[in-house]
N, C-alpha and C positions, 0 to 999 in steps of 0.2 A: 592637608596633615598626612603623616603618612600611618594613618591611623584606618583615617574616610579611604583612602588607596585601597587601603588593607582588604579594604571590606568591600569595596567595592568590584575587586580582585574577584574576591570568595562570590560572592553574587554569581559575577559573572561567568567566575570555573562554574557555577553549581544548576546556572542555567543551562553551556555547551553539557553540563553530561546530562542531565535531564533528555537533551533534544539528542544526544546522541544515545542512548539509550530505548526512548521511544521507537527511533527506527530501525534496529535494535535486539528490537524482542518478538517481532515478526519475520520467518526465516523462507526464504525464497521457493517457489513450492508449497506453501502455507497456505491452504482456504481459510478467507479475512471473508468477513463480514461489512457493509458499510455503514457507518451511523454518525450521525453529526453534525452532516451537510444541510448547510440553508438556504443555497442560490439553487441547489437542487437536489433538494429533500426529497425529493420523490426516487433517487437513489437510494436512500436510508434502508434498509434493513436487505440490499440488496447482496446475491455474493458473491465470490470469484476467487481467484488464485492468484498471489503476490508473485509476481515474474519475477523482481527485482528494485533495489534498492538504488536511486538516481543521487549523487549526494551534491552535484549540481543544482538540481532542483528544490533536492530536499522534501522528495517527495520517493511512497513505492507505486511501482509501478507496477495495475494491475489488469487483472485480463479477466472482464465481467463472462458470468458464465453464459447472455446473449451477444457474446464475439467481442462489444465493444474496449477498449483499452480507454483506461484511465489512470489519471497520475495523483495521486493524494497524500496530503498530507499523513501521520501517524500517526495522529490521532482522531482520524475516521474513518483509520478498519480497525478492527479485531480482529483472534487468532476465531476459528469458531471450524473446529477439527469432525463438528460432525456435520458436518455439510456435504456432498456430492453434485458434481453437474454430473446432471445427467440428457440423455438425448432422447427429450420424449417422442420423436421419430422411432427410435426402437426400444426405447425403454430400458436403454444399457449405460453406464457411465464411462466418457471415451474414456481412452488409455493413449492418446496419441501426445507428443513430444508437445512441450509449452512454446515450442516459440510461433512466430510469426510470419505467418505468409509473406513470399517475398513483395507481390502485389500491392499489401495491407495498405491502406492509408496512413495509417495508424503506427509504422514502422519507425517514424522518425523516433516518436513518445521513447521505444520499448530497447533501444540502442544504443 
């Protein structure tokens, strides 16, 4: 029926808007904390920097403080402006650009 089709369309539109909004609440360069990961639960509570939104994967590309690059669903990261990446060898916060070194094995993830 027409009313059922309208209800289905409305529900689909709401789900799409929720997904779009979830991906948009974090900005590139923003500090994030990982949460809710089940398979790689050891990564929960780690900090990183959101590099960019990958629309094709529907994931945020995140550079973790240990240097690894990961792609995460929006629900698995949350903003955490209180954190700062620190180089423990020099006790300083890095100021370099978030670019990925040319020889990095995870270059394709962030491009």
